[in-house]
KOLROPA-969481 format. One record per residue (C-alpha): residue in three letters; y, x, z. Coordinates in steps of 0.02 Angstrom, whole numbers, plus 50000, padded with zeros to 5 digits. Layout:
// residues N
     r       Y       X       Z
   Ala       Y       X       Z
...
This chain:
// residues 882
     r       Y       X       Z
   Val   55041   54749   56205
   Asn   54962   54808   56368
   Pro   54773   54789   56401
   Ala   54791   54629   56501
   Gln   54898   54548   56367
   Ala   54777   54598   56230
   Leu   54632   54525   56329
   Ala   54724   54361   56357
   Met   54780   54349   56176
   Ser   54600   54361   56120
   Asp   54560   54218   56239
   Lys   54693   54112   56154
   Lys   54583   54090   56002
   Ala   54440   54034   56113
   Asp   54555   53910   56201
   Lys   54598   53831   56033
   Lys   54414   53785   56011
   Ser   54404   53694   56178
   Phe   54472   53531   56106
   Pro   54468   53446   55935
   Lys   54566   53531   55798
   Gly   54740   53468   55772
   Glu   54771   53419   55954
   Ala   54896   53507   56063
   Thr   54828   53651   56163
   Gly   54990   53709   56243
   Pro   55047   53667   56417
   Ser   55082   53484   56381
   Gly   54918   53466   56289
   Lys   54816   53526   56438
   Glu   54909   53411   56556
   Thr   54882   53266   56436
   His   54695   53299   56427
   Leu   54687   53311   56617
   Tyr   54772   53145   56649
   Leu   54674   53061   56510
   Ser   54513   53123   56589
   Leu   54564   53054   56758
   Ser   54600   52886   56679
   Gly   54434   52890   56585
   Thr   54341   52932   56746
   Leu   54416   52782   56834
   Leu   54374   52671   56685
   Gly   54195   52735   56677
   Thr   54175   52710   56865
   Ala   54238   52531   56850
   Ala   54122   52494   56703
   Leu   53968   52561   56796
   Phe   54016   52466   56952
   Ala   54042   52304   56856
   Ser   53877   52316   56760
   Ser   53783   52358   56920
   Val   53859   52211   57013
   Trp   53818   52094   56869
   Ala   53638   52154   56862
   Val   53615   52128   57050
   Tyr   53707   51961   57052
   Glu   53604   51886   56911
   Asp   53440   51934   56994
   Glu   53429   51818   57144
   Glu   53274   51897   57223
   Cys   53314   52074   57162
   Asp   53131   52113   57125
   Thr   53152   52186   56951
   His   53171   52367   56899
   Leu   53345   52329   56832
   Cys   53401   52271   57004
   Val   53334   52428   57086
   Cys   53420   52538   56957
   Ala   53580   52439   56976
   Gly   53576   52477   57163
   Trp   53574   52661   57122
   Gly   53714   52627   56998
   Leu   53821   52557   57139
   Leu   53790   52716   57239
   Phe   53835   52826   57090
   Ser   53994   52728   57054
   Ser   54047   52748   57236
   Val   54022   52937   57227
   Met   54118   52942   57063
   Ala   54261   52843   57138
   Ile   54273   52960   57287
   Asn   54267   53112   57173
   Ala   54401   53038   57058
   Ala   54513   53011   57208
   Leu   54480   53192   57261
   Gly   54524   53251   57085
   Thr   54687   53156   57086
   Tyr   54729   53224   57258
   Thr   54695   53405   57209
   Thr   54795   53390   57047
   Leu   54947   53316   57134
   Gly   54933   53439   57279
   Ile   54923   53593   57168
   Asn   55067   53531   57061
   His   55171   53504   57218
   Glu   55130   53679   57280
   Lys   55178   53750   57110
   Ser   55343   53655   57110
   Val   55385   53731   57280
   His   55343   53901   57208
   Asp   55448   53869   57052
   Ser   55602   53827   57154
   Ser   55615   54009   57209
   Ala   55526   54096   57064
   Ser   55594   54186   56914
   Ala   55576   54123   56736
   Asp   55427   54237   56702
   Glu   55339   54184   56862
   Lys   55359   54000   56818
   Glu   55256   54028   56661
   Ser   55110   54108   56748
   Phe   55002   53964   56810
   Leu   54975   53778   56784
   Gly   55042   53717   56620
   Gly   55125   53885   56586
   Asn   55093   54038   56483
   Thr   54923   54079   56554
   Glu   54893   54198   56410
   Ile   54986   54344   56489
   Gln   54836   54379   56601
   Asp   54649   54372   56578
   Ile   54564   54290   56726
   Asp   54403   54385   56693
   Ser   54491   54552   56678
   Pro   54487   54675   56824
   Gly   54650   54701   56909
   Ser   54731   54550   56826
   Val   54808   54438   56959
   Arg   54914   54286   56921
   Leu   55084   54283   57001
   Phe   55050   54111   57074
   Gln   54883   54047   57134
   Pro   54843   53893   57238
   Ser   54793   53918   57419
   Gln   54612   53935   57471
   Trp   54609   53755   57530
   Trp   54647   53690   57356
   Lys   54523   53810   57277
   Thr   54384   53747   57391
   Leu   54424   53565   57352
   Val   54427   53600   57165
   Met   54259   53689   57177
   Val   54184   53539   57268
   Glu   54260   53416   57144
   Asn   54197   53509   56990
   Ser   54023   53535   57065
   Val   54007   53348   57102
   Ala   54069   53305   56927
   Met   53941   53420   56848
   Phe   53802   53351   56957
   Met   53850   53172   56915
   Thr   53852   53214   56730
   Leu   53673   53276   56738
   Ile   53606   53141   56855
   Leu   53682   53000   56753
   Leu   53607   53072   56594
   Tyr   53438   53083   56678
   Phe   53452   52910   56755
   Ser   53500   52833   56588
   Met   53340   52901   56512
   Met   53236   52831   56654
   Val   53316   52659   56636
   Ile   53279   52660   56449
   Ile   53096   52696   56487
   Phe   53089   52552   56611
   Tyr   53172   52439   56485
   Ile   53045   52483   56350
   Arg   52897   52452   56466
   Phe   52960   52298   56561
   Asn   53085   52214   56446
   Asn   53103   52027   56426
   Asp   53224   51911   56342
   Thr   53312   51862   56504
   Asn   53382   52034   56550
   Ala   53396   52125   56383
   Leu   53586   52110   56378
   Arg   53605   52168   56557
   Tyr   53491   52317   56524
   Leu   53594   52363   56371
   Leu   53762   52349   56459
   Phe   53698   52445   56610
   Val   53633   52589   56504
   Cys   53793   52594   56400
   Ser   53900   52596   56556
   Met   53799   52742   56627
   Leu   53813   52841   56467
   Phe   54000   52804   56460
   Ala   54020   52860   56641
   Cys   53921   53018   56601
   Gly   54037   53057   56456
   Thr   54194   53030   56559
   Gln   54128   53145   56696
   Phe   54094   53281   56570
   Tyr   54265   53260   56489
   Ser   54348   53266   56660
   Leu   54255   53425   56702
   Leu   54307   53512   56540
   Ser   54488   53460   56561
   Lys   54499   53521   56741
   Leu   54417   53687   56700
   Ser   54536   53715   56554
   Tyr   54689   53660   56651
   Leu   54655   53775   56799
   Gln   54593   53920   56692
   Val   54432   53936   56793
   Ser   54339   54097   56758
   Lys   54168   54100   56676
   Gln   54088   54161   56836
   Asp   54156   54013   56935
   Arg   54096   53893   56800
   Asn   53922   53964   56810
   Lys   53925   53951   56999
   Met   53964   53766   56986
   Leu   53829   53742   56855
   Leu   53702   53831   56966
   Leu   53742   53725   57116
   Ala   53730   53562   57019
   Thr   53571   53608   56922
   Asn   53478   53673   57075
   Val   53516   53513   57170
   Leu   53460   53412   57019
   Leu   53302   53517   57004
   Phe   53263   53483   57186
   Ala   53283   53297   57152
   Met   53168   53311   57002
   Gly   53039   53399   57109
   Val   53043   53263   57240
   Thr   53030   53132   57102
   Leu   52877   53214   57027
   Ile   52793   53232   57196
   Thr   52825   53049   57242
   Leu   52776   52983   57071
   Asn   52614   53079   57052
   Val   52556   53051   57231
   Ser   52570   52864   57192
   Leu   52479   52884   57027
   Leu   52338   52986   57103
   Glu   52298   52843   57222
   Asp   52234   52741   57075
   His   52197   52873   56941
   Asn   52122   53041   56990
   Met   52171   53134   56832
   Trp   52200   53320   56811
   Met   52364   53287   56720
   Phe   52437   53203   56875
   His   52376   53347   56983
   Gly   52465   53466   56865
   Met   52629   53372   56871
   Leu   52614   53364   57061
   Ala   52602   53555   57061
   Val   52754   53562   56946
   Gly   52850   53457   57071
   Val   52805   53575   57213
   Leu   52860   53724   57108
   Cys   53023   53637   57067
   Thr   53064   53609   57250
   Ile   53023   53790   57295
   Ser   53122   53860   57149
   Ala   53270   53745   57183
   Ala   53274   53788   57369
   Ser   53274   53974   57328
   Gly   53405   53947   57194
   Val   53519   53854   57313
   Gly   53508   54000   57434
   Ile   53552   54127   57298
   Thr   53693   54014   57238
   Ala   53761   54001   57415
   Val   53771   54191   57424
   Ser   53859   54196   57255
   His   53991   54076   57325
   Ser   54025   54187   57476
   Asn   54146   54332   57494
   Leu   54003   54450   57450
   Ser   53986   54373   57278
   Asn   54041   54520   57170
   Ala   53947   54650   57271
   Phe   53791   54540   57270
   Leu   53794   54514   57083
   Ser   53829   54696   57040
   Ser   53712   54782   57163
   Thr   53563   54665   57163
   Ala   53457   54571   57041
   Leu   53354   54415   57061
   Pro   53194   54456   57155
   Ile   53038   54465   57049
   Pro   52946   54327   57146
   Tyr   53088   54205   57113
   Leu   53091   54251   56929
   Leu   52904   54227   56918
   Val   52915   54056   57003
   Glu   53057   54007   56888
   Met   52969   54060   56729
   Phe   52804   53986   56787
   Thr   52892   53822   56826
   Leu   52967   53818   56652
   Gly   52800   53859   56570
   Thr   52694   53736   56669
   Ser   52820   53595   56654
   Phe   52828   53619   56466
   Ala   52638   53623   56452
   Phe   52607   53470   56561
   Thr   52749   53375   56478
   Leu   52662   53398   56311
   Gly   52499   53345   56393
   Asn   52577   53187   56461
   Leu   52652   53146   56291
   Trp   52483   53172   56208
   Leu   52395   53059   56333
   Ala   52534   52930   56318
   Val   52501   52918   56131
   Ile   52315   52895   56165
   Val   52341   52765   56301
   Glu   52468   52674   56191
   Leu   52319   52609   56092
   Lys   52251   52525   56250
   Pro   52367   52382   56298
   Ser   52272   52351   56460
   Glu   52327   52520   56530
   Gly   52513   52479   56546
   Tyr   52534   52555   56720
   Leu   52446   52715   56669
   Leu   52551   52727   56511
   Thr   52710   52708   56614
   Gly   52654   52851   56725
   Phe   52627   52963   56576
   Glu   52796   52918   56503
   Leu   52888   52946   56667
   Asn   52803   53113   56690
   Ser   52850   53161   56513
   Ala   53032   53111   56539
   Val   53049   53201   56705
   Gly   52957   53354   56637
   Phe   53074   53359   56489
   Val   53225   53357   56606
   Val   53145   53492   56714
   Cys   53126   53604   56561
   Ile   53309   53580   56515
   Val   53373   53606   56692
   Thr   53264   53761   56720
   Phe   53327   53834   56557
   Leu   53507   53798   56608
   Ile   53479   53884   56776
   His   53404   54036   56692
   Ser   53548   54043   56567
   Ala   53678   54024   56704
   Tyr   53601   54166   56805
   Gln   53593   54270   56647
   Glu   53777   54239   56613
   Met   53826   54278   56793
   Leu   53728   54440   56800
   Asn   53772   54495   56623
   Pro   53923   54400   56559
   Arg   53996   54440   56390
   Leu   54166   54499   56445
   His   54320   54535   56343
   Ser   54393   54708   56325
   Pro   54557   54760   56245
   Tyr   54467   54915   56180
   Val   54342   54937   56042
   Ala   54214   55078   56027
   Glu   54166   55151   55861
   Glu   54043   55289   55818
   Ile   54115   55449   55749
   Gly   54041   55610   55682
   Val   54064   55789   55738
   Ile   54236   55817   55816
   Asp   54345   55942   55723
   Glu   54427   56091   55809
   Ala   54602   56018   55807
   Ser   54543   55859   55892
   Ile   54446   55960   56021
   Lys   54604   56055   56066
   Asp   54712   55897   56076
   Trp   54587   55780   56158
   Gly   54525   55913   56279
   Ser   54701   55943   56343
   Arg   54727   55755   56365
   Ile   54564   55738   56461
   Asn   54613   55879   56578
   Ala   54787   55808   56605
   Ala   54731   55628   56639
   Phe   54663   55655   56815
   Gly   54674   55843   56840
   Thr   54526   55961   56853
   Lys   54504   55980   57042
   Tyr   54390   55835   57090
   Ile   54203   55855   57116
   Gly   54106   55828   56955
   Cys   54254   55860   56840
   Trp   54214   55940   56672
   Asp   54330   56044   56567
   Gly   54382   55930   56423
   His   54367   56065   56290
   Ala   54195   56121   56349
   Ala   54136   55940   56360
   Leu   54189   55899   56182
   Ser   54110   56060   56118
   Leu   53948   56012   56206
   Met   53956   55840   56124
   Asn   53963   55922   55953
   Thr   53814   56031   55997
   Tyr   53707   55885   56052
   Lys   53766   55783   55902
   Lys   53689   55917   55790
   Met   53536   55938   55900
   Leu   53495   55752   55926
   Thr   53494   55671   55754
   Gly   53365   55537   55791
   Gly   53202   55493   55708
   Arg   53042   55592   55689
   Asp   53128   55736   55597
   Ser   53258   55768   55732
   Pro   53254   55941   55814
   Ile   53206   55844   55971
   Pro   53107   55698   55899
   His   53161   55518   55928
   Ile   53318   55566   56025
   Lys   53489   55528   55953
   Gly   53661   55584   56012
   Val   53806   55465   55980
   Ile   53992   55501   56003
   Leu   54101   55348   56027
   Lys   54289   55344   56010
   Val   54366   55204   56113
   Thr   54533   55141   56049
   Arg   54644   54990   56079
   Arg   54608   54843   55967
   Gly   54732   54720   55889
   Ala   54741   54554   55979
   Tyr   54735   54445   55822
   Glu   54667   54466   55648
   Asp   54845   54445   55584
   Glu   54924   54546   55724
   Glu   55050   54674   55663
   Ile   54991   54800   55792
   Glu   54856   54902   55709
   Ala   54688   54931   55793
   Gly   54629   55108   55817
   Gly   54752   55251   55831
   Glu   54748   55372   55974
   Pro   54588   55361   56076
   Val   54588   55297   56254
   Ala   54422   55380   56294
   Ile   54279   55478   56217
   Val   54101   55427   56264
   Phe   53938   55517   56231
   Leu   53771   55426   56228
   Thr   53596   55501   56227
   Ile   53483   55370   56149
   Val   53296   55383   56181
   Glu   53226   55286   56034
   Lys   53050   55273   56105
   Phe   53060   55258   56293
   Asp   52879   55237   56345
   Leu   52858   55131   56501
   Thr   52674   55179   56514
   Arg   52725   55356   56564
   Tyr   52772   55285   56733
   Leu   52598   55212   56763
   Pro   52480   55338   56842
   Gly   52295   55365   56814
   Phe   52172   55282   56698
   Leu   52271   55121   56686
   Gly   52422   55213   56618
   Ser   52316   55304   56489
   Cys   52237   55143   56427
   Leu   52401   55051   56415
   Ala   52481   55200   56328
   Ser   52348   55201   56192
   Leu   52364   55013   56167
   Phe   52545   54966   56203
   Gly   52638   55132   56223
   Ala   52768   55208   56108
   His   52633   55279   55995
   Gly   52502   55144   56029
   Cys   52432   55008   55920
   Ile   52556   54875   55978
   Pro   52708   54964   56054
   Ile   52768   54819   56161
   Leu   52791   54932   56314
   Ser   52915   55042   56222
   Leu   53101   55011   56219
   Arg   53262   55098   56170
   Trp   53350   55178   56319
   Gly   53532   55228   56313
   Leu   53595   55362   56432
   Val   53785   55351   56442
   Gly   53799   55537   56472
   Phe   53709   55703   56452
   Gln   53533   55751   56503
   Tyr   53579   55938   56511
   Pro   53678   55949   56622
   Phe   53648   55777   56697
   His   53822   55701   56695
   Ser   53920   55547   56648
   Gly   53974   55538   56466
   Val   54139   55443   56488
   Phe   54299   55546   56475
   Leu   54464   55453   56495
   Met   54621   55517   56412
   Gln   54746   55419   56514
   Gly   54768   55396   56701
   Gly   54895   55295   56797
   Tyr   54895   55158   56927
   Asn   54778   55047   56826
   Ser   54648   55182   56794
   Leu   54509   55075   56870
   Gln   54549   54936   56747
   Thr   54549   55061   56605
   Met   54378   55128   56654
   Thr   54310   54952   56670
   Asn   54373   54902   56499
   Val   54300   55060   56423
   Gln   54131   55019   56498
   Arg   54146   54842   56430
   Ala   54188   54913   56259
   Val   54030   55019   56263
   Val   53927   54865   56308
   Asn   54008   54765   56166
   Trp   53970   54907   56045
   Asn   53790   54910   56104
   Asp   53772   54721   56081
   Ser   53827   54729   55899
   Ser   53760   54900   55848
   Lys   53607   54935   55743
   Leu   53564   55064   55876
   His   53556   54928   56008
   Cys   53483   54993   56171
   Asp   53380   54879   56282
   Val   53449   54968   56436
   Leu   53610   55065   56461
   Phe   53598   55192   56602
   His   53764   55263   56663
   Pro   53749   55396   56801
   Ser   53898   55449   56904
   Leu   53944   55542   57062
   Val   54033   55437   57192
   Thr   54183   55553   57172
   Gln   54204   55495   56991
   Leu   54294   55338   56937
   Asp   54143   55276   56840
   Ser   54051   55220   56997
   Asn   54199   55117   57058
   Ala   54204   55018   56895
   Phe   54020   54967   56888
   Glu   54050   54809   56989
   Ser   54193   54739   56885
   Ala   54106   54790   56722
   His   53951   54694   56780
   Phe   53834   54843   56779
   Leu   53690   54838   56902
   Asn   53759   54958   57033
   Leu   53617   55057   57114
   Gln   53601   55217   57212
   Ile   53497   55357   57135
   Gly   53448   55529   57196
   Pro   53594   55635   57261
   Ser   53655   55790   57172
   Val   53669   55961   57257
   Ile   53838   56046   57235
   Val   53891   56209   57318
   Asp   54074   56193   57368
   Leu   54143   56371   57367
   Arg   54327   56329   57389
   Arg   54317   56354   57577
   Tyr   54242   56528   57562
   Lys   54359   56615   57442
   Gly   54358   56804   57457
   Leu   54193   56815   57550
   Thr   54047   56921   57493
   Phe   53877   56841   57476
   Lys   53820   56916   57642
   Glu   53974   56846   57729
   Phe   53947   56679   57645
   Gln   53769   56674   57711
   Arg   53827   56714   57888
   Val   53963   56580   57886
   Ala   53895   56439   57777
   Leu   53706   56445   57803
   Lys   53593   56409   57949
   Arg   53518   56562   58030
   Gly   53345   56522   57965
   Asn   53408   56519   57784
   Arg   53489   56692   57781
   Arg   53342   56776   57699
   Asn   53359   56928   57588
   His   53278   56855   57431
   His   53350   56995   57325
   Ala   53254   57134   57411
   Tyr   53089   57042   57413
   Phe   53110   56992   57232
   Ala   53145   57172   57179
   Lys   53000   57237   57285
   Lys   52879   57124   57192
   Gly   52935   57189   57023
   Gly   53065   57058   56979
   Thr   53210   57091   56861
   Thr   53349   56977   56798
   Thr   53458   56960   56644
   Ile   53618   56857   56638
   Ser   53700   56865   56467
   Arg   53792   56759   56340
   Asn   53679   56839   56210
   Phe   53516   56745   56241
   Glu   53415   56874   56145
   Glu   53445   57004   56280
   Tyr   53321   56911   56387
   Asp   53191   56901   56249
   Pro   53203   56910   56059
   Ala   53101   56750   56053
   Phe   53203   56670   56193
   Ala   53197   56495   56115
   Arg   53008   56486   56116
   Val   52992   56574   56286
   Ser   53122   56464   56374
   Ala   53054   56304   56297
   Arg   52879   56348   56356
   Leu   52942   56381   56533
   Val   53040   56218   56535
   Gly   52887   56123   56473
   Gln   52778   56196   56610
   Thr   52902   56145   56744
   Ala   52918   55969   56673
   Ser   52728   55948   56665
   Arg   52712   56007   56845
   Arg   52839   55880   56906
   Val   52753   55737   56815
   Ala   52586   55791   56890
   Lys   52666   55779   57063
   Gly   52718   55599   57029
   Glu   52900   55631   56983
   Leu   52985   55543   56836
   Pro   52979   55630   56666
   Val   53142   55688   56588
   Leu   53223   55576   56459
   Cys   53259   55717   56336
   Pro   53125   55855   56336
   Met   53190   56023   56277
   Asn   53097   56119   56141
   Ala   53119   56284   56050
   Met   53226   56214   55910
   Gly   53341   56132   56036
   Met   53363   56297   56130
   Gln   53403   56386   55968
   Ile   53535   56256   55919
   Leu   53611   56268   56093
   Ser   53627   56456   56073
   Asp   53697   56447   55896
   Glu   53815   56298   55906
   Tyr   53883   56294   56083
   Glu   54030   56411   56110
   Arg   53980   56575   56192
   Lys   54116   56568   56323
   Tyr   54041   56409   56394
   Arg   53859   56462   56419
   Ser   53744   56602   56479
   Leu   53558   56625   56494
   Phe   53485   56675   56662
   Gly   53317   56756   56627
   Val   53190   56820   56754
   Arg   53044   56937   56727
   Val   52907   56983   56850
   Asp   52809   57140   56809
   Gly   52889   57137   56636
   Glu   52826   56961   56596
   Pro   52944   56811   56573
   Ala   52931   56708   56733
   Ala   53086   56595   56737
   Ser   53244   56549   56644
   Ala   53395   56436   56660
   Val   53552   56399   56561
   Leu   53718   56421   56652
   Phe   53853   56302   56587
   Glu   54031   56356   56626
   Phe   54184   56242   56632
   Pro   54333   56359   56653
   Ala   54473   56232   56677
   Ser   54382   56144   56820
   Arg   54309   56306   56891
   Leu   54135   56232   56883
   Leu   53970   56322   56854
   Thr   53813   56219   56819
   Ser   53634   56279   56815
   Asp   53514   56174   56711
   Ile   53368   56178   56589
   Gln   53268   56267   56723
   Gly   53095   56332   56678
   Leu   52965   56423   56784
   Lys   52795   56501   56760
   His   52737   56460   56933
   Asp   52591   56580   56951
   Lys   52706   56728   56912
   Ala   52867   56664   56992
   Arg   52786   56615   57157
   Gln   52726   56790   57200
   Ala   52902   56859   57190
   Arg   52991   56703   57255
   Ala   53085   56703   57090
   Tyr   53151   56526   57106
   Phe   53235   56560   57274
   Ala   53303   56725   57210
   Met   53378   56636   57058
   Leu   53466   56510   57168
   Ala   53537   56645   57281
   Met   53592   56754   57135
   Thr   53677   56606   57052
   Val   53777   56573   57210
   Glu   53821   56758   57218
   Lys   53879   56754   57037
   Ala   53987   56600   57070
   Leu   54067   56685   57220
   Glu   54103   56845   57126
   Glu   54180   56753   56977
   Lys   54282   56639   57092
   Phe   54211   56471   57039
   Asp   54258   56321   57147
   Phe   54096   56225   57123
   Leu   53916   56263   57079
   Asp   53816   56111   57023
   Phe   53628   56126   57043
   Gly   53586   55946   56993
   Pro   53482   55809   57075
   Thr   53308   55889   57083
   Thr   53219   55998   57216
   Leu   53350   55964   57347
   Glu   53290   56066   57495
   Pro   53288   56242   57418
   Lys   53461   56211   57346
   Met   53527   56150   57512
   Asp   53458   56307   57595
   Val   53570   56419   57487
   Gly   53730   56325   57529
   Gly   53724   56159   57438
   Arg   53789   55993   57499
   Leu   53728   55821   57448
   Ile   53844   55716   57341
   Glu   53791   55535   57325
   Cys   53753   55476   57148
   Arg   53756   55300   57083
   Ala   53697   55227   56920
   Gly   53757   55078   56822
   Tyr   53619   54988   56729
   His   53659   54859   56596
   Thr   53526   54753   56515
   Arg   53521   54576   56452
   Ser   53345   54551   56522
   Met   53340   54480   56698
   Ile   53162   54539   56723
   Met   53211   54715   56673
   Arg   53356   54709   56797
   Ser   53236   54666   56938
   Leu   53114   54802   56887
   Leu   53253   54932   56879
   Lys   53313   54885   57052
   Arg   53138   54892   57122
   Gly   53107   55062   57042
   Asn   53265   55134   57122
   Asp   53236   55075   57300
   Asn   53148   55238   57350
   Phe   53305   55341   57313
   Arg   53396   55270   57463
   Asn   53293   55368   57590
   Ile   53300   55538   57501
   Gln   53475   55584   57558
   Arg   53443   55531   57738
   Glu   53282   55631   57752
   Val   53360   55791   57683
   Glu   53516   55775   57791
   Lys   53408   55745   57945
   Arg   53312   55905   57912
   Met   53470   56006   57881
   Met   53561   55945   58036
   Gly   53416   55937   58156
   Asp   53426   56114   58227
   Glu   53613   56142   58251
   Lys   53753   56054   58340
   Asp   53920   56023   58257
   Ala   54011   56131   58384
   Asn   53903   56281   58344
   Ala   53914   56264   58153
   Pro   54088   56206   58102
   Trp   54084   56297   57934
   Arg   53908   56255   57875
   Ala   53910   56210   57691
   His   53805   56054   57709
   Arg   53927   55983   57838
   Ala   54083   55999   57732
   Pro   54186   55838   57737
   Tyr   54268   55757   57587
   Val   54452   55785   57552
   Val   54569   55678   57450
   Ser   54565   55798   57303
   Asp   54375   55781   57291
   Phe   54393   55608   57211
   Gln   54453   55567   57038
   Val   54546   55420   57115
   Cys   54551   55407   57306
   Asp   54605   55234   57362
   Asp   54600   55152   57533
   Asp   54427   55082   57504
   Thr   54360   55256   57469
   Lys   54439   55323   57627
   Arg   54357   55186   57728
   Arg   54187   55215   57651
   Tyr   54183   55404   57674
   Ile   54254   55528   57799
   Val   54401   55594   57697
   Glu   54521   55728   57757
   Glu   54693   55751   57682
   Lys   54686   55938   57649
   Leu   54553   56068   57618
   Arg   54521   56188   57762
   Val   54484   56365   57704
   Tyr   54376   56478   57812
   Asp   54479   56595   57920
   Pro   54389   56709   58046
   Ser   54546   56720   58153
   Ile   54541   56536   58200
   Ile   54362   56539   58257
   Asp   54345   56520   58447
   Asp   54263   56679   58515
   Ser   54301   56645   58698
   Arg   54117   56616   58738
   Ser   54011   56754   58812
   Pro   53887   56844   58698
   Ala   53745   56750   58781
   Glu   53827   56581   58742
   Lys   53848   56629   58559
   Lys   53661   56663   58539
   Ser   53543   56528   58484
   Lys   53401   56465   58590
   Lys   53278   56552   58477
   Gln   53365   56720   58500
   Leu   53374   56699   58689
   Asn   53188   56658   58699
   Lys   53150   56810   58593
   Glu   53251   56922   58708
   Lys   53164   56850   58861
   Arg   52993   56884   58787
   Lys   53047   57062   58744
   Ala   53111   57092   58920
   Ala   52949   57025   58993
   Arg   52847   57144   58886
   Lys   52953   57291   58943
   Ala   52930   57240   59123
   Arg   52741   57228   59105
   Lys   52732   57401   59023
   Ala   52840   57478   59161
   Ala   52730   57402   59296
   Ala   52574   57468   59211
   Arg   52646   57644   59201
   Glu   52695   57638   59385
   Arg   52520   57585   59439
   Ala   52440   57724   59335
   Ser   52556   57853   59413
   Glu   52514   57795   59590
   Glu   52328   57803   59558
   Lys   52345   57980   59491
   Asn   52446   58039   59639
   Asn   52321   57965   59760
   Ser   52176   58057   59678
   Lys   52266   58228   59696
   Ala   52311   58213   59882
   Pro   52221   58347   60002
   Ser   52089   58286   60127
   Ser   52136   58271   60310
   Asn   51967   58352   60363
   Pro   51977   58543   60341
   Thr   51785   58562   60344
   Ile   51766   58471   60179
   Ala   51769   58593   60035
   Pro   51852   58547   59870
   Thr   51740   58482   59729
   Asn   51714   58564   59561
   Glu   51821   58429   59478
   Asp   51963   58469   59595
   Glu   51948   58649   59552
   Gly   51950   58612   59370
   Asp   52104   58508   59391
   Glu   52192   58643   59486
   Ala   52149   58769   59351
């Protein structure tokens, strides 16, 4: 059973619940239901038309409410008749198109669409495409037909309620039967429309997203009609009764029209070709959400108020017109509440649908050595180890075990209130009685870092944040501003936590289904996270799957990675000359040593300091506090002394080193170097600085330069510096790699807040790139590290869409001095700054030479003999001669 078949088989059980038990649900059953629904629609249309004609015919002057309602009934029956004809036309047209397809199709293809074995594919599954689909013309007609059917279902239900109210208030013995038949015919027509809609959706296997789109279109149009009704009704009532309740319902009507107009615009975008990108990369704007929720709240409140006043006025028979106004407002307000709730639910389902996955995720404990060896090899073999951001499978699994022991959750955890979870994703059985067993060999391994008390008040500055933290923060009196945050990845180093064990042509579908499995696990787990945060480089497959997995796909701060593959065999001095701008080729080593700086890089952390855990944790804490004071976001998982000790004891020595810095014998900085041998990747993280000591020796810049030098000497391909302090890391040879994050939350308000909080990241990459490229032209700096283009091997999966989005070259170009064009003159090779400096130097030399020449001339003039022989020489002349 392949993934698509397993997904579709699980949908089979859901399909069995679509119709009453015991009825056929196979191909013939769906066709039977469809044709029965078409017949029922025609019968319901005829019944509504007949009852409306009778009501109008019996009322000679047509001055009763029943006659007015019957006029609307004639209009509704006409729309239903046209829509029924459209439904018949689309059904016959699609069947004819399918019969033409079947005449030249194979046996398997014939069972792939209408009335066939639709269970071999899942319409909501990524990458699943039916072998036969109707043309776009038929799809558009079906969308229009279903939207009209849904709208008529809602409007007839609403209109039936209104007619019942009119009947109760204005009934008499002469028209009671006509009222009853008219209401029954409308309810019957409403039922037939709903049955027709269900049958058509089941017959065509319409996806959940398309169903919600139709529901949104119909409910927003209905909400607009309700708003206009409330405005018209309450303007009329206010002419005779200036009551605050009517003013309130008038305001509700205005809110309904505004909300419906905005909703129709959003729905129109969701029907366009940009639908998937819109739903995955944006969230509903906060103003619209506020209007929607305020509309629901005010309509509910004023509906209760109208009901309460209606009960009071009921005791006053003379106030019949006022009582009718209260009842109508109550009825319309009740419908508004239902429609607004349906709109909110439909948006919720579109943004965060509950999607099927052929995989199931289960939590496991510490991974044993045999599994690390086997699974690590499979991770490395799935997509290779040459793309940017790739981790060595063995090192990654070993790091998972380390964090599993370090992050145990709760107050007694080595790092309090942080929990590490390892998930094994395996293929599930399609049925409960399926012979294929669930579980078995894993498809992927996923690591989650769960922050059990994620305090939202930490992101509010100043006195307001302090007050809210004491009242509603994670440790406040009422912790309503605290939630559980799930990082699908590692905090140190900051990296995605999804590791696939199988590649292939459908790797995107595999990644999508793994992400869905993680979401399904989160929905049912006791460790349920309010937000799942999945970071990924754009070179990794994770970012490509966010859209189809219905994660909120947002851009976050870029990561700085030094790509050393182009500079193999160069010394650090040569690397500086070739890869760095002239202004960045500073000798940090000499200045650092001159100021009393010393370094220690060792796998034995105690060589830096016997109390390295406490010292490093203190340095990391000082750096984190400084960043928060500057307005930056706090880290999700703060490192402490116990965590550093566990990292040293549990993580394999061959995968980590401690980079320690001392200035004048005092600890000034430290960082942990994570090594991934199979992927030739070196990562520097858990950086800590004592700024007053480190600044005087420029220790931070020296650490960056020395780390690059170490990576060059040990022949690493990549050096990952992470997503913070971009400019200093770019100055030592880094390049910006775009990062994206997939957010998944069931709260629409939280989605909007997350999107709003990430908007500022979009300008970071542009500003840094503008600064780096502002002083040099491309022709003068072809081998600069920050200008390196992407190559095909940089991506985990490089498809045509990736090549269109980025500048991707086929092969990597390695630096070769022999191919550099040196045909220019020495003057042309010099920068403008160097030429200006040489001009100033030449000018100074010229001025000094002119001054010496003038002094020499003056001296010679003073020593020349007088032309008059009678003038005796002076004493000064004699002295000079002597």
